[in-house]
C-alpha positions as CSV (number, residue, x, y, z in Angstrom):
1,M,-4.3,68.8,-25.3
2,N,-1.4,66.9,-23.8
3,T,-2.1,63.2,-24.2
4,A,1.2,62.0,-22.8
5,S,0.7,59.7,-19.9
6,P,2.7,60.3,-16.8
7,Q,5.7,58.0,-16.4
8,T,4.8,55.1,-14.1
9,T,6.9,52.9,-12.0
10,R,6.2,49.1,-12.1
11,R,6.0,47.6,-8.7
12,W,6.7,44.0,-8.0
13,A,5.9,41.9,-5.0
14,I,9.3,40.4,-5.5
15,D,12.0,41.5,-7.9
16,P,12.0,39.1,-11.0
17,D,15.7,38.5,-10.6
18,Q,15.0,37.2,-7.1
19,A,11.8,35.4,-8.0
20,F,13.6,33.2,-10.5
21,G,16.7,32.6,-8.4
22,V,17.2,29.0,-7.7
23,Q,16.7,29.3,-4.0
24,A,13.4,31.3,-4.4
25,L,12.1,28.7,-6.9
26,R,13.0,25.9,-4.5
27,E,11.1,27.6,-1.7
28,R,8.1,28.3,-3.9
29,L,8.0,24.7,-5.3
30,I,9.3,22.6,-2.5
31,G,9.0,24.7,0.6
32,R,11.6,25.0,3.3
33,A,14.5,22.5,3.1
34,F,14.1,19.6,5.4
35,A,17.2,17.6,6.4
36,P,16.3,14.7,8.7
37,G,20.0,13.9,9.4
38,L,21.0,10.8,11.3
39,W,17.7,10.6,13.2
40,G,15.9,10.4,9.9
41,W,17.3,6.8,9.7
42,I,17.5,5.9,13.4
43,V,13.8,6.4,14.1
44,P,12.4,4.5,11.1
45,L,14.8,1.7,11.7
46,A,13.8,1.6,15.4
47,V,10.1,1.2,14.6
48,T,11.0,-1.4,11.9
49,V,12.8,-3.5,14.6
50,L,9.7,-3.3,16.7
51,A,7.6,-4.4,13.8
52,G,9.9,-7.3,13.1
53,M,9.6,-8.5,16.7
54,L,5.8,-8.5,16.6
55,R,5.7,-10.2,13.2
56,F,8.4,-12.9,13.5
57,T,7.9,-14.0,17.1
58,N,6.4,-17.5,17.2
59,L,5.6,-17.1,13.5
60,D,5.2,-20.9,12.9
61,H,2.1,-20.9,15.2
62,P,-0.4,-22.4,14.5
63,H,1.0,-25.3,12.6
64,L,-2.0,-25.3,10.3
65,L,-3.0,-23.8,7.0
66,I,-5.4,-21.1,8.3
67,F,-8.1,-19.5,6.2
68,D,-6.9,-18.9,2.6
69,E,-3.4,-20.2,3.3
70,T,-5.0,-23.5,2.2
71,Y,-5.0,-22.0,-1.4
72,Y,-2.0,-19.8,-1.7
73,V,0.6,-21.8,0.2
74,K,-0.2,-25.0,-1.7
75,D,-0.2,-23.0,-4.9
76,A,3.2,-21.7,-4.0
77,Y,4.5,-25.2,-3.4
78,T,3.4,-26.5,-6.8
79,M,4.8,-23.4,-8.6
80,M,8.2,-24.2,-7.0
81,H,8.1,-27.6,-8.7
82,A,6.1,-27.1,-11.9
83,G,6.3,-23.3,-12.6
84,Y,2.5,-23.1,-12.4
85,E,-0.3,-24.1,-10.0
86,L,-1.5,-27.7,-9.8
87,E,-4.6,-29.3,-8.4
88,W,-4.8,-31.3,-5.2
89,G,-6.8,-34.3,-4.1
90,E,-9.3,-34.5,-1.3
91,N,-8.4,-33.2,2.1
92,P,-4.7,-32.5,1.3
93,N,-3.9,-30.1,4.2
94,D,-3.0,-32.7,6.8
95,A,-0.5,-34.4,4.5
96,F,1.0,-31.0,3.5
97,I,1.6,-29.7,7.0
98,N,3.1,-33.1,8.0
99,G,5.7,-32.8,5.2
100,H,4.1,-35.2,2.7
101,P,2.5,-33.0,0.0
102,A,0.9,-34.9,-2.9
103,P,-0.4,-32.6,-5.7
104,K,-1.9,-33.9,-8.9
105,D,-0.3,-33.6,-12.3
106,T,-3.2,-31.5,-13.7
107,A,-3.1,-27.7,-13.9
108,S,-5.3,-25.7,-11.6
109,F,-7.4,-22.7,-12.5
110,V,-6.2,-19.9,-10.3
111,V,-7.6,-16.4,-10.6
112,H,-4.8,-14.3,-9.0
113,P,-1.5,-13.4,-10.7
114,P,1.6,-15.4,-9.7
115,L,3.9,-12.9,-8.0
116,G,2.5,-13.2,-4.4
117,K,2.7,-17.0,-4.6
118,W,6.3,-16.8,-5.9
119,L,7.2,-14.7,-2.9
120,I,5.6,-17.2,-0.5
121,A,7.5,-19.9,-2.3
122,G,10.7,-18.0,-1.7
123,G,10.1,-18.4,2.1
124,M,9.4,-22.1,1.7
125,W,12.6,-22.5,-0.3
126,L,14.6,-21.0,2.5
127,F,12.9,-22.6,5.6
128,G,11.1,-25.6,4.2
129,T,7.6,-26.4,3.2
130,D,6.5,-28.3,6.3
131,N,6.4,-25.5,8.8
132,G,4.6,-22.1,9.3
133,L,7.9,-20.2,9.3
134,G,8.5,-21.3,5.7
135,W,5.1,-20.4,4.3
136,R,4.8,-17.2,6.4
137,F,8.3,-15.8,6.3
138,S,7.9,-13.7,3.2
139,A,4.7,-12.2,4.4
140,A,6.3,-11.2,7.7
141,L,9.4,-9.8,5.9
142,F,7.3,-7.6,3.6
143,G,5.0,-6.6,6.4
144,T,8.0,-5.5,8.4
145,L,9.5,-3.6,5.5
146,S,6.1,-1.9,5.0
147,V,6.5,-0.3,8.4
148,L,9.8,1.1,7.3
149,L,8.2,2.5,4.2
150,V,5.3,4.1,6.3
151,A,7.9,5.8,8.5
152,L,9.9,7.1,5.5
153,V,6.7,8.2,3.6
154,A,5.4,10.1,6.6
155,Q,8.8,11.7,7.3
156,K,8.9,12.9,3.7
157,L,5.3,13.9,3.5
158,F,5.2,15.9,6.8
159,S,8.9,17.0,6.9
160,S,9.2,15.7,10.4
161,V,11.2,12.9,11.9
162,L,8.8,12.8,14.9
163,L,5.7,12.3,12.7
164,G,7.6,9.8,10.6
165,G,8.4,7.8,13.8
166,L,4.8,8.2,15.0
167,A,3.3,6.8,11.7
168,G,5.8,4.0,11.6
169,G,5.1,3.1,15.3
170,L,1.3,3.1,14.7
171,A,1.7,0.8,11.7
172,A,4.0,-1.5,13.7
173,I,1.5,-2.1,16.4
174,D,-1.7,-2.2,14.2
175,G,-3.4,-5.5,14.5
176,H,-4.6,-5.5,10.9
177,Q,-1.1,-5.3,9.6
178,I,0.3,-7.6,12.2
179,V,-2.2,-10.4,11.5
180,M,-1.8,-10.1,7.7
181,S,2.0,-10.1,8.1
182,R,1.8,-13.3,10.1
183,T,-0.4,-15.2,7.5
184,G,0.6,-16.6,4.2
185,L,-1.9,-14.6,2.1
186,L,-1.3,-12.3,-0.9
187,D,-2.6,-9.0,0.5
188,I,0.5,-8.0,2.5
189,F,2.6,-8.1,-0.7
190,L,-0.1,-6.0,-2.5
191,M,0.1,-3.5,0.3
192,F,3.9,-3.3,0.2
193,F,4.2,-2.7,-3.5
194,I,1.4,-0.1,-3.5
195,L,3.1,1.7,-0.6
196,A,6.5,1.5,-2.4
197,G,4.9,2.9,-5.5
198,F,3.5,5.9,-3.5
199,W,6.9,6.4,-1.8
200,A,8.6,6.5,-5.2
201,L,6.2,9.0,-6.6
202,L,6.5,11.1,-3.5
203,N,10.3,11.2,-4.0
204,D,9.6,12.0,-7.7
205,R,7.5,15.0,-6.7
206,F,10.5,16.6,-4.9
207,H,13.0,15.5,-7.4
208,G,11.0,16.8,-10.3
209,R,10.5,20.1,-8.7
210,E,14.1,20.5,-7.9
211,K,14.9,19.9,-11.6
212,L,12.2,22.4,-12.6
213,A,13.7,25.0,-10.3
214,R,17.2,24.5,-11.8
215,A,15.8,24.6,-15.4
216,L,14.1,27.9,-14.8
217,A,16.6,29.6,-12.5
218,T,18.4,32.8,-13.6
219,V,21.8,32.5,-15.0
220,D,24.2,35.4,-14.5
221,G,21.3,37.6,-13.5
222,R,19.3,37.0,-16.8
223,L,15.7,36.0,-16.5
224,P,14.6,32.7,-18.2
225,D,13.8,32.8,-21.9
226,P,10.2,34.0,-22.4
227,R,9.7,31.0,-24.6
228,L,10.7,28.7,-21.8
229,L,8.2,30.4,-19.5
230,A,5.4,29.9,-22.0
231,Y,5.1,26.1,-21.5
232,G,8.0,25.2,-19.3
233,P,10.9,22.8,-19.9
234,W,10.9,19.2,-20.7
235,I,12.0,17.1,-17.7
236,L,12.2,13.6,-19.2
237,W,14.5,11.7,-16.9
238,R,12.5,10.8,-13.8
239,P,14.1,7.7,-12.3
240,W,11.7,7.7,-9.3
241,R,8.8,7.4,-11.7
242,L,10.5,4.4,-13.3
243,L,10.8,2.8,-9.9
244,A,7.1,3.6,-9.3
245,G,6.3,1.8,-12.5
246,I,8.2,-1.2,-11.4
247,M,6.5,-1.3,-7.9
248,L,3.0,-0.8,-9.3
249,G,3.6,-3.5,-11.9
250,C,4.6,-5.8,-9.1
251,A,1.4,-4.8,-7.2
252,A,-0.7,-5.8,-10.2
253,G,1.3,-9.0,-10.4
254,V,-0.1,-9.9,-6.9
255,K,-3.7,-8.8,-7.3
256,W,-5.6,-6.9,-10.0
257,S,-7.1,-4.6,-7.4
258,A,-3.8,-2.7,-7.8
259,L,-5.2,-1.3,-11.1
260,S,-7.2,1.4,-9.3
261,F,-4.1,2.6,-7.5
262,I,-2.2,2.8,-10.7
263,A,-4.9,5.0,-12.2
264,V,-5.1,7.3,-9.2
265,F,-1.4,7.5,-8.6
266,G,-0.8,8.3,-12.3
267,L,-3.3,11.1,-12.2
268,M,-1.9,12.3,-8.9
269,T,1.7,12.7,-10.1
270,V,0.5,14.6,-13.2
271,L,-1.6,17.0,-11.0
272,W,1.5,17.6,-8.8
273,D,3.5,18.6,-11.9
274,L,0.7,20.9,-13.1
275,S,0.7,22.6,-9.8
276,A,4.5,22.9,-9.9
277,R,4.4,24.7,-13.3
278,R,1.7,27.0,-12.1
279,R,3.6,28.0,-9.0
280,A,6.8,28.4,-11.0
281,G,5.2,31.1,-13.1
282,I,4.7,29.2,-16.4
283,R,1.9,30.9,-18.4
284,H,0.3,27.9,-20.1
285,W,0.9,25.5,-17.2
286,I,-2.0,23.2,-18.0
287,L,-1.1,22.5,-21.6
288,G,2.6,22.5,-20.8
289,G,2.0,20.1,-17.9
290,V,-0.1,17.7,-19.9
291,L,2.2,17.6,-22.9
292,R,5.6,17.8,-21.2
293,D,4.8,16.0,-17.9
294,G,1.7,14.0,-18.4
295,I,2.6,12.1,-21.6
296,P,6.1,11.3,-20.4
297,A,4.7,10.2,-17.1
298,F,2.3,7.8,-18.9
299,L,5.1,6.5,-21.1
300,T,7.3,5.9,-18.1
301,I,5.0,4.3,-15.7
302,I,2.5,2.4,-17.7
303,P,4.8,0.4,-20.1
304,T,7.1,-0.3,-17.2
305,A,4.3,-1.6,-15.1
306,C,3.0,-3.7,-18.0
307,A,6.4,-5.2,-18.7
308,V,6.9,-6.0,-15.0
309,Y,3.4,-7.5,-14.8
310,L,4.1,-9.7,-17.8
311,A,7.4,-10.8,-16.3
312,T,5.5,-12.1,-13.2
313,W,4.0,-14.7,-15.5
314,T,7.4,-16.1,-16.6
315,G,6.8,-19.5,-14.9
316,W,3.5,-20.0,-16.8
317,L,4.9,-18.7,-20.1
318,A,8.1,-20.7,-19.9
319,T,6.3,-24.0,-19.4
320,S,3.6,-25.8,-21.4
321,G,1.3,-27.4,-18.9
322,G,-0.4,-24.5,-17.2
323,R,-4.2,-24.0,-17.4
324,Y,-5.1,-22.3,-20.7
325,R,-1.5,-22.6,-21.8
326,Q,-2.4,-24.4,-25.0
327,W,-5.7,-22.5,-25.6
328,A,-4.3,-20.6,-28.7
329,A,-3.2,-23.8,-30.3
330,E,-6.6,-25.3,-29.7
331,N,-8.4,-22.2,-30.9
332,P,-6.6,-20.8,-34.0
333,S,-7.6,-17.3,-35.1
334,D,-7.3,-15.5,-38.4
335,T,-7.9,-12.1,-36.8
336,W,-5.3,-12.4,-34.0
337,G,-3.0,-14.9,-35.6
338,W,-0.2,-12.4,-35.7
339,V,-0.1,-12.3,-31.8
340,P,2.2,-14.9,-30.3
341,A,0.2,-18.0,-29.2
342,S,1.5,-17.7,-25.6
343,L,0.1,-14.2,-25.3
344,R,-3.2,-15.1,-26.8
345,S,-3.5,-18.0,-24.4
346,L,-2.6,-15.6,-21.5
347,A,-5.3,-13.2,-22.7
348,E,-7.9,-16.0,-22.6
349,Y,-6.7,-16.9,-19.1
350,H,-7.3,-13.3,-18.0
351,R,-10.7,-13.2,-19.6
352,A,-11.7,-16.3,-17.7
353,A,-10.3,-15.1,-14.4
354,Y,-12.1,-11.8,-14.8
355,A,-15.4,-13.6,-15.5
356,F,-14.8,-15.6,-12.3
357,H,-14.3,-12.5,-10.2
358,Q,-17.4,-10.9,-11.7
359,G,-19.5,-13.9,-10.7
360,L,-18.0,-14.6,-7.3
361,S,-21.0,-14.3,-5.0
362,S,-20.8,-17.5,-2.8
363,P,-22.0,-16.7,0.7
364,H,-19.4,-16.8,3.5
365,G,-19.8,-16.6,7.2
366,W,-17.1,-13.8,7.5
367,E,-17.9,-11.7,4.4
368,S,-18.6,-8.1,4.9
369,S,-19.9,-5.1,3.0
370,P,-17.5,-2.1,2.2
371,W,-20.0,0.1,4.1
372,S,-18.7,-1.6,7.3
373,W,-15.0,-1.5,6.6
374,L,-14.2,2.0,7.9
375,F,-15.7,1.0,11.2
376,A,-14.1,-2.5,11.3
377,G,-17.6,-3.9,11.5
378,R,-16.8,-7.5,10.5
379,P,-13.2,-8.5,10.9
380,V,-12.3,-12.0,9.7
381,L,-11.7,-14.9,12.1
382,F,-8.7,-16.7,10.6
383,F,-8.2,-19.4,13.2
384,Y,-10.2,-20.6,16.2
385,E,-9.8,-23.7,18.4
386,S,-11.3,-24.4,21.8
387,R,-9.5,-26.3,24.5
388,S,-10.5,-27.9,27.7
389,N,-8.6,-28.0,31.0
390,G,-5.3,-29.8,30.6
391,Q,-5.1,-29.6,26.8
392,Y,-2.1,-27.8,25.3
393,G,-1.5,-25.8,28.5
394,C,-5.0,-24.8,29.1
395,L,-5.4,-24.1,32.9
396,D,-9.1,-23.2,32.8
397,A,-12.3,-25.1,32.2
398,N,-12.5,-23.6,28.7
399,C,-9.7,-22.0,26.7
400,V,-9.5,-20.5,23.2
401,Q,-6.8,-20.1,20.6
402,G,-7.8,-17.7,17.9
403,I,-6.5,-15.2,15.4
404,T,-8.8,-12.3,14.3
405,D,-7.9,-9.9,11.6
406,L,-8.9,-6.9,13.7
407,P,-7.2,-3.5,13.5
408,N,-6.5,-1.6,16.7
409,P,-10.0,-0.3,17.1
410,I,-9.1,3.0,18.7
411,M,-6.6,3.8,16.0
412,W,-8.9,2.6,13.2
413,W,-11.9,4.5,14.4
414,A,-9.8,7.7,15.0
415,A,-8.3,7.4,11.5
416,T,-11.9,7.1,10.0
417,L,-12.9,10.3,11.8
418,S,-9.6,11.9,10.6
419,L,-10.8,11.5,7.0
420,L,-13.3,14.3,7.5
421,L,-10.6,16.7,8.6
422,L,-8.4,15.6,5.7
423,L,-11.2,16.5,3.4
424,F,-11.6,19.9,5.0
425,Y,-7.8,20.6,4.7
426,W,-7.7,19.4,1.1
427,V,-10.7,21.4,-0.1
428,G,-10.5,24.3,2.2
429,A,-6.7,24.8,2.6
430,R,-5.7,23.0,-0.7
431,D,-3.2,20.9,1.2
432,W,-1.7,18.5,-1.4
433,R,-0.7,16.1,1.4
434,A,-4.3,15.6,2.5
435,G,-5.4,15.1,-1.1
436,A,-2.7,12.5,-1.7
437,I,-3.7,10.4,1.4
438,L,-7.4,10.7,0.5
439,G,-6.7,9.7,-3.1
440,A,-4.9,6.5,-2.0
441,I,-7.7,5.6,0.4
442,A,-10.3,6.2,-2.3
443,A,-8.3,4.0,-4.8
444,G,-8.4,1.1,-2.4
445,F,-11.9,1.6,-1.0
446,L,-14.4,3.0,-3.6
447,P,-13.9,0.5,-6.4
448,W,-15.4,-2.3,-4.3
449,F,-18.8,-0.5,-4.4
450,A,-19.0,-1.3,-8.1
451,Y,-19.4,-5.0,-7.3
452,P,-22.3,-5.1,-4.7
453,E,-23.0,-8.8,-5.3
454,R,-19.4,-10.0,-4.9
455,T,-18.3,-11.8,-1.8
456,M,-15.9,-9.5,0.0
457,F,-13.9,-9.5,3.2
458,F,-12.5,-6.9,5.6
459,F,-8.9,-7.7,4.8
460,Y,-9.5,-6.2,1.3
461,T,-8.8,-2.9,3.2
462,L,-5.2,-3.8,3.8
463,P,-3.8,-2.0,0.7
464,F,-5.0,1.3,2.1
465,A,-4.5,0.5,5.8
466,P,-1.1,2.4,5.8
467,F,-2.8,5.4,4.4
468,M,-5.3,5.3,7.2
469,V,-2.3,5.5,9.6
470,L,-1.0,8.5,7.6
471,A,-4.4,10.1,7.8
472,L,-4.4,9.9,11.6
473,T,-0.8,11.0,11.7
474,Y,-1.7,14.0,9.6
475,V,-4.4,15.1,12.0
476,L,-2.2,14.5,15.1
477,G,0.5,16.6,13.4
478,R,-1.9,19.4,12.9
479,F,-2.6,19.5,16.6
480,L,1.0,19.3,17.7
481,P,1.8,22.5,19.6
482,P,4.2,24.9,17.7
483,D,5.4,26.4,21.0
484,S,5.8,24.0,23.9
485,H,6.4,26.9,26.4
486,S,2.8,27.9,26.5
487,P,0.7,26.2,29.2
488,W,-2.1,25.4,26.7
489,H,0.4,24.0,24.2
490,R,1.9,21.8,26.9
491,R,-1.6,20.5,27.8
492,R,-2.3,19.8,24.2
493,L,1.0,17.8,23.9
494,L,0.0,15.9,27.0
495,L,-3.4,15.0,25.6
496,L,-1.7,13.8,22.4
497,G,0.7,11.7,24.4
498,M,-2.1,10.2,26.4
499,F,-4.0,9.3,23.2
500,V,-1.0,7.6,21.7
501,A,-0.4,5.7,25.0
502,L,-4.1,4.6,24.8
503,I,-3.5,3.1,21.3
504,V,-0.4,1.3,22.6
505,A,-2.3,-0.1,25.5
506,V,-5.1,-1.3,23.3
507,S,-2.6,-3.0,21.0
508,A,-1.1,-4.8,24.0
509,F,-4.6,-5.8,25.1
510,F,-5.5,-7.3,21.7
511,W,-2.1,-9.0,21.1
512,P,-3.2,-12.4,22.3
513,I,-6.0,-12.6,19.7
514,W,-3.7,-11.3,16.9
515,S,-1.0,-13.9,17.6
516,G,-3.2,-17.0,18.5
517,Q,-2.2,-17.2,22.1
518,M,-4.0,-19.5,24.6
519,V,-6.6,-17.5,26.6
520,T,-9.6,-18.4,28.7
521,Y,-12.9,-18.3,26.9
522,D,-14.0,-15.4,29.2
523,D,-10.9,-13.5,28.3
524,W,-11.7,-14.1,24.6
525,R,-15.2,-12.7,25.1
526,I,-13.7,-9.6,26.7
527,H,-12.1,-8.8,23.3
528,I,-15.4,-9.0,21.4
529,W,-16.5,-5.4,21.6
530,M,-19.2,-5.7,18.9
531,P,-21.6,-8.6,18.2
532,S,-20.4,-8.6,14.6
533,W,-16.9,-9.5,15.7
534,S,-18.0,-13.0,16.6
């Protein structure tokens, strides 16, 4: 009996020599090359100029410390002079805004890290401490630069100059970001550094895949070493990840709520690398990715972020009078005596601050539940003054000057609806871009549900507000017509143009209550679309 099997010919979907060519690997890992060219800078810079005009115009109005400026601006002032926050006497705001600040000599207990207040202090160092331009300049600057980052992130994420410009334009005219950029609070700095960290990791995704393609590419027609294809190469030098660690460390140095973003972004960048190894044809892509990408990513991002965070406390560490600064000397320890006294004191400061956050449940007239945030159910009224005829230019029986931290409602509600489509494209189509946007929103939104008794405000959504813009841009990009010559595609393009025009018109309508302009009381009421807005 003849047991010889007939000779077979192995068939390939693509020849191995071609599959591991550098160009084929690039297309498999990165996709088609996208070169934005000169327009890739002109468009983002154009929307940034628009953002700057909306954020810096009449920035010193009102000449008051509005809402939580009463804390952070005065803290910034004392940090300029003492290196740490000092207490104030009774009713100090009038003296402060008139140029006669009078802080006490005793250290204040402040529960947020110092970096955001140092940045506010930088604006006051440039433009003075007795005017709104000084204490709001840094917020306006970082809010403007955030728009540039949104445009660059969207351009990179969607490989489209048009969508990058659209996302940047929507961020530029969003009332939520405008108001927070025109107020001396901390959240705009938190938003900027989180967005910058995401942008750095997005660039790292493409940079890392390019290096992986080069490491696996055929040389002189020879396939990669089978041992290399077992687990994949080590790619240790990832400068974009280092930058991400710096930015995320700065974010934590503004507010601790950045920690959830650090966790989600760290997981996200490792998942991107695992996917890259699988698509490249590496057999043990999970183990190889965890060992050769995950561990180096952790050792690059986390120690860098920790070092940067510790550096933000330099003023407190370099001086001796800050709150809890002498705690270690007053509470010697045999167990932790080997730890420098300054660091033990800082650890106690953090313990006390965390306990404060855990117990923060004082009722507030403008507090809101996270359940209402995606619908902008309770925006915060930062400033409100009523005027009568003849006062400060009021030409009606009753006038109002007010500033409400309200997003563009049409854009915000449309972005909320877009999250359902993003979930569909992420789960159904496995689109990594949808997953990345959803991950960032989840990092800024879901952790607040763990503290149901805590006093919370709508402006806590600001760190993920740019990603709401990206979510809406993603969906609008999905509906952009691929062929503008078809009548239906032209109609679709017309509908999208009308929708964007509606968002622009709504922003123009709400501009007076975002910038504190004088309006009649009836005009003010026209802007109150929901009872919970007043």
